[in-house]
C-alpha positions in Angstrom: 0.0 0.1 0.1 1.4 3.4 -0.9 -0.9 5.7 1.3 -0.2 6.3 5.0 -2.1 3.8 7.6 -3.1 4.8 10.9 -2.4 2.3 13.8 -4.7 1.7 16.9 -3.8 0.2 20.1 -4.9 -3.4 19.6 -2.3 -4.1 16.6 0.6 -2.3 18.9 -0.2 -4.4 22.0 -0.5 -7.6 19.7 2.6 -7.0 17.5 4.5 -6.4 20.9 3.2 -9.3 23.1 4.0 -12.3 21.2 1.3 -14.3 23.6 -1.4 -12.2 22.5 -4.1 -14.1 20.5 -4.0 -11.5 17.5 0.0 -11.7 17.2 0.2 -13.7 14.1 -2.8 -12.1 12.4 -1.3 -8.7 12.9 2.2 -9.7 12.0 0.9 -11.1 8.9 -1.2 -8.0 8.1 1.9 -5.6 8.8 3.7 -7.2 5.9 1.5 -5.4 3.5 1.4 -2.1 5.0 3.6 0.9 4.1 5.5 2.4 7.1 6.0 4.5 9.0 2.5 3.9 10.5 0.9 6.9 12.0 -0.7 7.2 15.5 -1.4 9.6 18.3 -0.2 10.2 21.9 -3.5 8.7 23.3 -3.1 5.6 21.1 0.3 4.9 22.7 -0.6 5.9 26.2 -3.6 3.3 26.0 -1.1 0.7 24.5 1.5 1.5 27.5 -1.2 0.9 30.0 -2.4 -2.1 28.4 1.3 -3.4 28.4 2.1 -2.0 32.0 2.8 -5.5 33.4 5.9 -6.0 31.2 8.1 -2.9 31.3 10.1 -4.1 28.3 7.0 -4.0 26.1 6.4 -0.4 27.0 10.2 0.3 26.3 9.7 -1.5 22.8 6.6 0.4 22.1 8.5 3.8 22.5 11.3 2.2 20.6 8.9 1.8 17.8 8.6 5.7 17.7 12.2 6.5 18.1 13.2 3.9 15.3 10.7 5.7 12.8 8.5 2.6 12.7 5.5 4.5 14.1 5.2 8.4 13.6 3.2 10.3 16.4 1.2 13.2 14.8 0.8 16.3 17.0 -2.7 17.1 18.3 -3.2 20.8 18.6 -5.8 23.1 20.3 -8.1 22.6 17.1 -7.8 19.1 17.4 -8.9 19.0 20.9 -12.3 20.8 19.8 -12.9 18.5 16.8 -12.1 15.4 18.7 -14.5 16.5 21.6 -17.2 17.2 18.8 -16.6 13.7 17.3 -17.0 12.0 20.9 -20.0 13.8 21.6 -21.5 12.8 18.0 -20.8 9.3 18.9 -21.4 9.3 22.6 -23.9 6.5 22.3 -20.9 4.2 21.3 -18.8 5.6 24.0 -15.9 6.3 22.0 -12.3 6.1 23.5 -10.2 9.4 23.3 -7.4 7.0 21.4 -10.0 6.1 18.7 -11.4 9.6 18.2 -7.9 11.0 17.8 -7.5 8.3 15.0 -10.5 9.4 13.2 -9.6 13.1 13.6 -6.3 12.2 11.8 -8.0 10.6 9.1 -10.0 13.8 8.5 -6.9 16.1 8.9 -4.6 14.1 6.8 -6.9 12.4 4.3 -5.9 8.9 5.4 -8.7 6.3 4.8 -7.1 3.0 6.4 -6.8 2.2 10.0 -4.9 -0.8 11.2 -7.1 -1.9 14.3 -8.7 -5.0 15.9 -11.7 -2.8 16.8 -14.1 -3.5 13.9 -17.2 -3.1 16.2 -16.2 0.7 16.6 -14.4 1.7 13.6 -17.1 0.1 11.1 -19.7 2.6 12.6 -17.2 5.8 12.8 -17.3 8.1 9.8 -15.0 10.9 9.0 -16.2 14.5 8.9 -17.0 13.9 5.2 -19.2 10.9 6.0 -16.9 8.3 4.6 -16.4 4.9 6.6 -12.5 4.0 7.1 -11.0 0.9 5.7 -10.1 -1.5 8.3 -7.1 -4.0 8.2 -6.8 -6.7 9.1 -10.3 -7.6 7.7 
């Protein structure tokens, strides 16, 4: 794939933790994706919290950023307002800040694909223009 891809918490955790049930599936999907993958600090924070029992996994998570495997996109003041509006619009889905930040990036950067295991939520979410996001792995 030649266009940028967003990465969500689930695949980050699964790729770092070989005992994760989705590890092999995410590893296989990664082979077809263009690097660097893009994400936000809320996604990394959520992943670090889920990996907190293994400090070495949190260190490896941060190394993915420092090695350029994952690019963290800055969220500015305008982002906070737009993410808040998104979370309000989808309040019935109880969106997480990490998910909302990725949909915001999709809007801002014109990205249409998200690497996520959260099919339930991302199949419902729409960008500001009303388009659904392409989810990998399927």
